[in-house]
A tleap script that builds the chain and sets N, CA, C and O, in Angstrom:
source leaprc.protein.ff14SB
mol = sequence {
  NMET VAL GLU VAL PHE PHE PRO PRO PRO GLU
  ARG SER ARG LEU ARG LEU ARG VAL THR GLY
  HIE CYS GLY ALA ALA GLY LYS GLY LYS ASP
  LEU VAL CYS ALA ALA VAL SER SER LEU VAL
  GLN THR MET VAL GLY GLY MET GLU LYS GLU
  VAL GLN ALA SER VAL GLU GLY THR PHE GLU
  GLU GLY ILE CYS ASP VAL GLN VAL VAL VAL
  ASN GLU SER ARG GLU PRO GLU LEU ALA ALA
  ILE ALA ARG VAL PHE ARG PHE GLY PHE GLU
  LYS LEU ALA ARG GLU HIE PRO THR HIE ILE
  ARG ILE VAL CASN
}
set mol.1.N position { -6.350 15.991 15.104 }
set mol.1.CA position { -5.988 14.682 14.589 }
set mol.1.C position { -6.820 13.616 15.291 }
set mol.1.O position { -7.105 13.707 16.485 }
set mol.2.N position { -7.195 12.619 14.526 }
set mol.2.CA position { -7.907 11.461 15.070 }
set mol.2.C position { -6.879 10.385 15.402 }
set mol.2.O position { -5.994 10.084 14.601 }
set mol.3.N position { -7.011 9.815 16.588 }
set mol.3.CA position { -6.173 8.686 16.987 }
set mol.3.C position { -7.055 7.457 17.123 }
set mol.3.O position { -8.124 7.500 17.732 }
set mol.4.N position { -6.582 6.359 16.541 }
set mol.4.CA position { -7.332 5.103 16.550 }
set mol.4.C position { -6.516 4.060 17.308 }
set mol.4.O position { -5.386 3.747 16.933 }
set mol.5.N position { -7.096 3.533 18.366 }
set mol.5.CA position { -6.517 2.424 19.129 }
set mol.5.C position { -7.418 1.232 18.843 }
set mol.5.O position { -8.576 1.202 19.261 }
set mol.6.N position { -6.873 0.237 18.120 }
set mol.6.CA position { -7.689 -0.874 17.646 }
set mol.6.C position { -6.841 -2.146 17.616 }
set mol.6.O position { -6.470 -2.624 16.543 }
set mol.7.N position { -6.535 -2.691 18.792 }
set mol.7.CA position { -5.721 -3.909 18.823 }
set mol.7.C position { -6.518 -5.120 18.337 }
set mol.7.O position { -7.747 -5.069 18.279 }
set mol.8.N position { -5.830 -6.203 17.991 }
set mol.8.CA position { -6.551 -7.425 17.602 }
set mol.8.C position { -7.445 -7.897 18.748 }
set mol.8.O position { -7.164 -7.619 19.914 }
set mol.9.N position { -8.511 -8.605 18.418 }
set mol.9.CA position { -9.389 -9.121 19.472 }
set mol.9.C position { -8.636 -10.078 20.393 }
set mol.9.O position { -7.697 -10.761 19.983 }
set mol.10.N position { -9.068 -10.103 21.620 }
set mol.10.CA position { -8.576 -11.087 22.586 }
set mol.10.C position { -9.719 -12.053 22.840 }
set mol.10.O position { -10.619 -11.798 23.639 }
set mol.11.N position { -9.651 -13.171 22.131 }
set mol.11.CA position { -10.697 -14.185 22.171 }
set mol.11.C position { -12.032 -13.597 21.759 }
set mol.11.O position { -12.221 -13.291 20.582 }
set mol.12.N position { -12.965 -13.428 22.686 }
set mol.12.CA position { -14.301 -12.952 22.322 }
set mol.12.C position { -14.495 -11.461 22.580 }
set mol.12.O position { -15.622 -10.967 22.541 }
set mol.13.N position { -13.397 -10.740 22.844 }
set mol.13.CA position { -13.475 -9.309 23.154 }
set mol.13.C position { -12.658 -8.482 22.176 }
set mol.13.O position { -11.580 -8.880 21.734 }
set mol.14.N position { -13.207 -7.317 21.852 }
set mol.14.CA position { -12.536 -6.391 20.954 }
set mol.14.C position { -12.661 -4.994 21.534 }
set mol.14.O position { -13.730 -4.598 21.997 }
set mol.15.N position { -11.573 -4.258 21.505 }
set mol.15.CA position { -11.578 -2.878 22.001 }
set mol.15.C position { -11.364 -1.938 20.820 }
set mol.15.O position { -10.536 -2.205 19.949 }
set mol.16.N position { -12.101 -0.854 20.795 }
set mol.16.CA position { -11.925 0.190 19.793 }
set mol.16.C position { -12.038 1.535 20.500 }
set mol.16.O position { -13.034 1.838 21.157 }
set mol.17.N position { -10.975 2.333 20.342 }
set mol.17.CA position { -11.011 3.692 20.881 }
set mol.17.C position { -10.601 4.646 19.762 }
set mol.17.O position { -9.502 4.537 19.218 }
set mol.18.N position { -11.472 5.566 19.427 }
set mol.18.CA position { -11.210 6.580 18.413 }
set mol.18.C position { -11.472 7.927 19.071 }
set mol.18.O position { -12.572 8.186 19.558 }
set mol.19.N position { -10.446 8.791 19.082 }
set mol.19.CA position { -10.582 10.093 19.740 }
set mol.19.C position { -10.092 11.208 18.823 }
set mol.19.O position { -9.253 10.995 17.948 }
set mol.20.N position { -10.635 12.398 19.046 }
set mol.20.CA position { -10.174 13.577 18.336 }
set mol.20.C position { -11.030 13.938 17.148 }
set mol.20.O position { -12.081 13.347 16.899 }
set mol.21.N position { -10.547 14.932 16.419 }
set mol.21.CA position { -11.218 15.422 15.220 }
set mol.21.C position { -10.191 15.535 14.113 }
set mol.21.O position { -9.035 15.873 14.368 }
set mol.22.N position { -10.597 15.258 12.897 }
set mol.22.CA position { -9.670 15.289 11.754 }
set mol.22.C position { -9.160 16.691 11.461 }
set mol.22.O position { -7.958 16.890 11.284 }
set mol.23.N position { -10.041 17.638 11.408 }
set mol.23.CA position { -9.640 18.998 11.093 }
set mol.23.C position { -9.287 19.205 9.627 }
set mol.23.O position { -8.606 20.175 9.293 }
set mol.24.N position { -9.726 18.328 8.755 }
set mol.24.CA position { -9.427 18.461 7.327 }
set mol.24.C position { -10.308 19.518 6.668 }
set mol.24.O position { -9.947 20.057 5.622 }
set mol.25.N position { -11.459 19.819 7.269 }
set mol.25.CA position { -12.376 20.832 6.757 }
set mol.25.C position { -13.308 21.237 7.895 }
set mol.25.O position { -13.241 20.667 8.984 }
set mol.26.N position { -14.166 22.203 7.653 }
set mol.26.CA position { -15.100 22.658 8.665 }
set mol.26.C position { -16.128 21.596 9.027 }
set mol.26.O position { -16.329 20.622 8.302 }
set mol.27.N position { -16.773 21.815 10.171 }
set mol.27.CA position { -17.786 20.880 10.651 }
set mol.27.C position { -18.867 20.681 9.591 }
set mol.27.O position { -19.397 21.642 9.033 }
set mol.28.N position { -19.177 19.428 9.328 }
set mol.28.CA position { -20.175 19.084 8.333 }
set mol.28.C position { -19.638 18.994 6.916 }
set mol.28.O position { -20.365 18.600 6.005 }
set mol.29.N position { -18.374 19.353 6.717 }
set mol.29.CA position { -17.775 19.317 5.383 }
set mol.29.C position { -16.489 18.486 5.350 }
set mol.29.O position { -15.825 18.408 4.317 }
set mol.30.N position { -16.146 17.878 6.459 }
set mol.30.CA position { -14.889 17.139 6.583 }
set mol.30.C position { -15.099 15.695 6.116 }
set mol.30.O position { -15.632 14.866 6.853 }
set mol.31.N position { -14.675 15.411 4.894 }
set mol.31.CA position { -14.867 14.075 4.331 }
set mol.31.C position { -14.022 13.020 5.032 }
set mol.31.O position { -14.428 11.861 5.111 }
set mol.32.N position { -12.860 13.399 5.539 }
set mol.32.CA position { -12.009 12.452 6.272 }
set mol.32.C position { -12.714 12.045 7.568 }
set mol.32.O position { -12.761 10.865 7.918 }
set mol.33.N position { -13.250 13.020 8.260 }
set mol.33.CA position { -13.994 12.733 9.493 }
set mol.33.C position { -15.221 11.867 9.200 }
set mol.33.O position { -15.547 10.954 9.959 }
set mol.34.N position { -15.886 12.167 8.100 }
set mol.34.CA position { -17.057 11.375 7.716 }
set mol.34.C position { -16.666 9.921 7.452 }
set mol.34.O position { -17.408 9.004 7.804 }
set mol.35.N position { -15.511 9.714 6.839 }
set mol.35.CA position { -15.043 8.347 6.571 }
set mol.35.C position { -14.767 7.599 7.874 }
set mol.35.O position { -15.133 6.433 8.021 }
set mol.36.N position { -14.116 8.283 8.819 }
set mol.36.CA position { -13.835 7.656 10.122 }
set mol.36.C position { -15.147 7.327 10.823 }
set mol.36.O position { -15.319 6.218 11.328 }
set mol.37.N position { -16.066 8.276 10.857 }
set mol.37.CA position { -17.358 8.047 11.511 }
set mol.37.C position { -18.114 6.886 10.873 }
set mol.37.O position { -18.725 6.077 11.570 }
set mol.38.N position { -18.069 6.810 9.560 }
set mol.38.CA position { -18.748 5.713 8.863 }
set mol.38.C position { -18.157 4.364 9.241 }
set mol.38.O position { -18.889 3.403 9.478 }
set mol.39.N position { -16.835 4.294 9.296 }
set mol.39.CA position { -16.198 3.033 9.702 }
set mol.39.C position { -16.626 2.645 11.114 }
set mol.39.O position { -17.001 1.500 11.365 }
set mol.40.N position { -16.567 3.598 12.023 }
set mol.40.CA position { -16.916 3.317 13.428 }
set mol.40.C position { -18.362 2.866 13.538 }
set mol.40.O position { -18.643 1.831 14.143 }
set mol.41.N position { -19.280 3.625 12.965 }
set mol.41.CA position { -20.700 3.303 13.101 }
set mol.41.C position { -21.067 1.987 12.430 }
set mol.41.O position { -21.862 1.214 12.964 }
set mol.42.N position { -20.488 1.732 11.261 }
set mol.42.CA position { -20.781 0.484 10.559 }
set mol.42.C position { -20.234 -0.705 11.329 }
set mol.42.O position { -20.907 -1.729 11.453 }
set mol.43.N position { -19.010 -0.577 11.851 }
set mol.43.CA position { -18.428 -1.681 12.593 }
set mol.43.C position { -19.246 -1.989 13.849 }
set mol.43.O position { -19.614 -3.139 14.089 }
set mol.44.N position { -19.523 -0.970 14.634 }
set mol.44.CA position { -20.244 -1.181 15.893 }
set mol.44.C position { -21.665 -1.697 15.628 }
set mol.44.O position { -22.090 -2.678 16.238 }
set mol.45.N position { -22.385 -1.051 14.736 }
set mol.45.CA position { -23.748 -1.493 14.427 }
set mol.45.C position { -23.786 -2.862 13.785 }
set mol.45.O position { -24.654 -3.679 14.092 }
set mol.46.N position { -22.847 -3.108 12.895 }
set mol.46.CA position { -22.777 -4.412 12.239 }
set mol.46.C position { -22.478 -5.536 13.204 }
set mol.46.O position { -23.044 -6.623 13.098 }
set mol.47.N position { -21.591 -5.275 14.143 }
set mol.47.CA position { -21.278 -6.296 15.154 }
set mol.47.C position { -22.516 -6.632 15.976 }
set mol.47.O position { -22.793 -7.801 16.243 }
set mol.48.N position { -23.254 -5.609 16.374 }
set mol.48.CA position { -24.474 -5.861 17.154 }
set mol.48.C position { -25.492 -6.660 16.348 }
set mol.48.O position { -26.069 -7.630 16.839 }
set mol.49.N position { -25.702 -6.241 15.108 }
set mol.49.CA position { -26.753 -6.862 14.300 }
set mol.49.C position { -26.368 -8.232 13.757 }
set mol.49.O position { -27.158 -9.174 13.834 }
set mol.50.N position { -25.164 -8.352 13.209 }
set mol.50.CA position { -24.799 -9.563 12.477 }
set mol.50.C position { -24.194 -10.674 13.338 }
set mol.50.O position { -24.350 -11.850 13.008 }
set mol.51.N position { -23.516 -10.336 14.420 }
set mol.51.CA position { -22.931 -11.394 15.263 }
set mol.51.C position { -23.430 -11.323 16.702 }
set mol.51.O position { -22.857 -11.922 17.612 }
set mol.52.N position { -24.538 -10.557 16.881 }
set mol.52.CA position { -25.189 -10.427 18.185 }
set mol.52.C position { -24.195 -10.042 19.284 }
set mol.52.O position { -24.237 -10.576 20.393 }
set mol.53.N position { -23.312 -9.115 18.958 }
set mol.53.CA position { -22.320 -8.648 19.926 }
set mol.53.C position { -22.975 -7.730 20.950 }
set mol.53.O position { -23.968 -7.055 20.678 }
set mol.54.N position { -22.390 -7.735 22.112 }
set mol.54.CA position { -22.738 -6.769 23.148 }
set mol.54.C position { -21.711 -5.647 23.038 }
set mol.54.O position { -20.508 -5.907 23.010 }
set mol.55.N position { -22.175 -4.412 22.977 }
set mol.55.CA position { -21.274 -3.265 22.867 }
set mol.55.C position { -21.506 -2.362 24.063 }
set mol.55.O position { -22.630 -1.940 24.334 }
set mol.56.N position { -20.420 -2.069 24.780 }
set mol.56.CA position { -20.506 -1.199 25.951 }
set mol.56.C position { -19.422 -0.144 25.867 }
set mol.56.O position { -18.339 -0.393 25.337 }
set mol.57.N position { -19.717 1.029 26.391 }
set mol.57.CA position { -18.727 2.083 26.429 }
set mol.57.C position { -19.302 3.415 25.993 }
set mol.57.O position { -20.514 3.631 26.031 }
set mol.58.N position { -18.411 4.305 25.579 }
set mol.58.CA position { -18.774 5.664 25.178 }
set mol.58.C position { -18.784 5.765 23.671 }
set mol.58.O position { -17.859 5.317 22.992 }
set mol.59.N position { -19.852 6.363 23.155 }
set mol.59.CA position { -19.990 6.530 21.711 }
set mol.59.C position { -20.678 7.867 21.483 }
set mol.59.O position { -21.904 7.943 21.402 }
set mol.60.N position { -19.872 8.921 21.380 }
set mol.60.CA position { -20.420 10.264 21.197 }
set mol.60.C position { -19.462 11.095 20.354 }
set mol.60.O position { -18.388 10.613 19.992 }
set mol.61.N position { -19.823 12.313 20.038 }
set mol.61.CA position { -18.991 13.150 19.176 }
set mol.61.C position { -17.591 13.321 19.769 }
set mol.61.O position { -17.435 13.706 20.927 }
set mol.62.N position { -16.592 13.030 18.960 }
set mol.62.CA position { -15.205 13.222 19.369 }
set mol.62.C position { -14.576 12.057 20.101 }
set mol.62.O position { -13.361 12.028 20.292 }
set mol.63.N position { -15.400 11.078 20.522 }
set mol.63.CA position { -14.821 9.911 21.206 }
set mol.63.C position { -15.707 8.683 21.035 }
set mol.63.O position { -16.926 8.728 21.205 }
set mol.64.N position { -15.052 7.609 20.699 }
set mol.64.CA position { -15.676 6.295 20.708 }
set mol.64.C position { -14.710 5.413 21.487 }
set mol.64.O position { -13.571 5.212 21.065 }
set mol.65.N position { -15.150 4.898 22.593 }
set mol.65.CA position { -14.320 4.007 23.388 }
set mol.65.C position { -15.212 2.854 23.817 }
set mol.65.O position { -15.895 2.924 24.839 }
set mol.66.N position { -15.197 1.785 23.014 }
set mol.66.CA position { -16.123 0.690 23.237 }
set mol.66.C position { -15.409 -0.651 23.351 }
set mol.66.O position { -14.295 -0.843 22.864 }
set mol.67.N position { -16.090 -1.552 24.005 }
set mol.67.CA position { -15.684 -2.932 24.127 }
set mol.67.C position { -16.791 -3.768 23.463 }
set mol.67.O position { -17.964 -3.658 23.821 }
set mol.68.N position { -16.407 -4.585 22.513 }
set mol.68.CA position { -17.342 -5.444 21.793 }
set mol.68.C position { -17.109 -6.866 22.283 }
set mol.68.O position { -15.978 -7.350 22.295 }
set mol.69.N position { -18.187 -7.531 22.686 }
set mol.69.CA position { -18.069 -8.887 23.222 }
set mol.69.C position { -19.039 -9.796 22.471 }
set mol.69.O position { -20.211 -9.461 22.298 }
set mol.70.N position { -18.539 -10.947 22.029 }
set mol.70.CA position { -19.379 -11.926 21.338 }
set mol.70.C position { -19.338 -13.252 22.083 }
set mol.70.O position { -18.458 -13.488 22.910 }
set mol.71.N position { -20.291 -14.103 21.781 }
set mol.71.CA position { -20.299 -15.468 22.281 }
set mol.71.C position { -19.071 -16.186 21.724 }
set mol.71.O position { -18.639 -15.892 20.609 }
set mol.72.N position { -18.514 -17.107 22.473 }
set mol.72.CA position { -17.307 -17.834 22.031 }
set mol.72.C position { -17.463 -18.440 20.645 }
set mol.72.O position { -16.496 -18.492 19.885 }
set mol.73.N position { -18.648 -18.895 20.305 }
set mol.73.CA position { -18.856 -19.518 18.994 }
set mol.73.C position { -18.700 -18.508 17.850 }
set mol.73.O position { -18.540 -18.908 16.697 }
set mol.74.N position { -18.744 -17.208 18.156 }
set mol.74.CA position { -18.641 -16.158 17.145 }
set mol.74.C position { -17.243 -15.549 17.068 }
set mol.74.O position { -17.040 -14.580 16.337 }
set mol.75.N position { -16.274 -16.096 17.807 }
set mol.75.CA position { -14.915 -15.547 17.809 }
set mol.75.C position { -14.289 -15.472 16.411 }
set mol.75.O position { -13.665 -14.460 16.092 }
set mol.76.N position { -14.429 -16.503 15.563 }
set mol.76.CA position { -13.851 -16.384 14.211 }
set mol.76.C position { -14.457 -15.231 13.406 }
set mol.76.O position { -13.745 -14.550 12.667 }
set mol.77.N position { -15.748 -15.013 13.545 }
set mol.77.CA position { -16.395 -13.906 12.836 }
set mol.77.C position { -15.903 -12.563 13.372 }
set mol.77.O position { -15.637 -11.639 12.602 }
set mol.78.N position { -15.783 -12.464 14.690 }
set mol.78.CA position { -15.268 -11.245 15.302 }
set mol.78.C position { -13.880 -10.925 14.762 }
set mol.78.O position { -13.597 -9.784 14.398 }
set mol.79.N position { -13.024 -11.929 14.711 }
set mol.79.CA position { -11.652 -11.723 14.229 }
set mol.79.C position { -11.632 -11.287 12.767 }
set mol.79.O position { -10.870 -10.392 12.401 }
set mol.80.N position { -12.458 -11.905 11.931 }
set mol.80.CA position { -12.492 -11.554 10.510 }
set mol.80.C position { -13.022 -10.131 10.305 }
set mol.80.O position { -12.460 -9.366 9.522 }
set mol.81.N position { -14.082 -9.786 10.995 }
set mol.81.CA position { -14.644 -8.443 10.868 }
set mol.81.C position { -13.640 -7.405 11.368 }
set mol.81.O position { -13.479 -6.348 10.758 }
set mol.82.N position { -12.976 -7.705 12.464 }
set mol.82.CA position { -11.980 -6.779 13.007 }
set mol.82.C position { -10.857 -6.539 12.001 }
set mol.82.O position { -10.403 -5.405 11.844 }
set mol.83.N position { -10.407 -7.585 11.322 }
set mol.83.CA position { -9.339 -7.420 10.315 }
set mol.83.C position { -9.788 -6.510 9.173 }
set mol.83.O position { -9.014 -5.680 8.696 }
set mol.84.N position { -11.021 -6.665 8.741 }
set mol.84.CA position { -11.545 -5.833 7.650 }
set mol.84.C position { -11.581 -4.365 8.076 }
set mol.84.O position { -11.133 -3.492 7.332 }
set mol.85.N position { -12.106 -4.095 9.255 }
set mol.85.CA position { -12.198 -2.709 9.699 }
set mol.85.C position { -10.835 -2.136 10.062 }
set mol.85.O position { -10.597 -0.945 9.863 }
set mol.86.N position { -9.945 -2.954 10.585 }
set mol.86.CA position { -8.574 -2.488 10.844 }
set mol.86.C position { -7.933 -2.046 9.519 }
set mol.86.O position { -7.268 -1.012 9.462 }
set mol.87.N position { -8.139 -2.834 8.460 }
set mol.87.CA position { -7.648 -2.467 7.136 }
set mol.87.C position { -8.195 -1.100 6.721 }
set mol.87.O position { -7.450 -0.264 6.210 }
set mol.88.N position { -9.473 -0.874 6.936 }
set mol.88.CA position { -10.093 0.407 6.582 }
set mol.88.C position { -9.462 1.580 7.315 }
set mol.88.O position { -9.162 2.607 6.707 }
set mol.89.N position { -9.259 1.429 8.623 }
set mol.89.CA position { -8.619 2.502 9.400 }
set mol.89.C position { -7.178 2.725 8.940 }
set mol.89.O position { -6.739 3.868 8.813 }
set mol.90.N position { -6.445 1.644 8.692 }
set mol.90.CA position { -5.055 1.776 8.245 }
set mol.90.C position { -4.970 2.454 6.878 }
set mol.90.O position { -4.081 3.272 6.644 }
set mol.91.N position { -5.886 2.118 5.986 }
set mol.91.CA position { -5.891 2.732 4.654 }
set mol.91.C position { -6.157 4.228 4.765 }
set mol.91.O position { -5.479 5.021 4.112 }
set mol.92.N position { -7.120 4.623 5.571 }
set mol.92.CA position { -7.381 6.047 5.777 }
set mol.92.C position { -6.164 6.752 6.378 }
set mol.92.O position { -5.825 7.866 5.980 }
set mol.93.N position { -5.520 6.100 7.328 }
set mol.93.CA position { -4.337 6.705 7.963 }
set mol.93.C position { -3.199 6.884 6.954 }
set mol.93.O position { -2.487 7.888 6.998 }
set mol.94.N position { -3.027 5.928 6.054 }
set mol.94.CA position { -1.984 6.068 5.021 }
set mol.94.C position { -2.318 7.194 4.050 }
set mol.94.O position { -1.431 7.934 3.622 }
set mol.95.N position { -3.583 7.323 3.706 }
set mol.95.CA position { -4.000 8.343 2.747 }
set mol.95.C position { -4.088 9.743 3.353 }
set mol.95.O position { -3.991 10.741 2.639 }
set mol.96.N position { -4.272 9.810 4.666 }
set mol.96.CA position { -4.444 11.102 5.349 }
set mol.96.C position { -3.600 11.142 6.627 }
set mol.96.O position { -4.146 11.283 7.722 }
set mol.97.N position { -2.281 11.019 6.498 }
set mol.97.CA position { -1.413 10.898 7.680 }
set mol.97.C position { -1.387 12.135 8.579 }
set mol.97.O position { -1.006 12.028 9.745 }
set mol.98.N position { -1.773 13.287 8.079 }
set mol.98.CA position { -1.807 14.466 8.948 }
set mol.98.C position { -3.111 14.583 9.726 }
set mol.98.O position { -3.263 15.468 10.569 }
set mol.99.N position { -4.060 13.677 9.436 }
set mol.99.CA position { -5.369 13.752 10.087 }
set mol.99.C position { -5.749 12.511 10.898 }
set mol.99.O position { -6.600 12.587 11.785 }
set mol.100.N position { -5.122 11.371 10.597 }
set mol.100.CA position { -5.460 10.115 11.278 }
set mol.100.C position { -4.177 9.384 11.639 }
set mol.100.O position { -3.239 9.311 10.845 }
set mol.101.N position { -4.156 8.846 12.847 }
set mol.101.CA position { -2.989 8.077 13.283 }
set mol.101.C position { -3.452 6.829 14.026 }
set mol.101.O position { -4.317 6.901 14.898 }
set mol.102.N position { -2.877 5.697 13.679 }
set mol.102.CA position { -3.116 4.454 14.404 }
set mol.102.C position { -2.087 4.422 15.536 }
set mol.102.O position { -0.889 4.567 15.290 }
set mol.103.N position { -2.547 4.235 16.764 }
set mol.103.CA position { -1.642 4.337 17.911 }
set mol.103.C position { -1.233 2.990 18.501 }
set mol.103.O position { -0.647 2.957 19.584 }
set mol.104.N position { -1.517 1.900 17.836 }
set mol.104.CA position { -1.053 0.596 18.338 }
set mol.104.C position { -0.650 -0.274 17.185 }
set mol.104.O position { -0.230 -1.414 17.389 }
savepdb mol mol.pdb
quit
């Protein structure tokens, strides 16, 4: 099971921790896992590119534990982007409750 810890941003900081494996299908064929990975990679890469965020932490197979930091002037954008991606994780969790769980 994948666990997603994704609280609302605190001012200019955002934390995202995604751990585990979906187990919905074999490696390379798990569409649920692919959806989670796509959300994580798009969010992290998009934050770096579009709002010049600094991203620090662990980002490897089976675990993403990152802190995203933006300039104070970008806080509204950070909050809006976080809401969109939180929606994506919540939707996946509702559709695949045996494979994804939001833990906060």
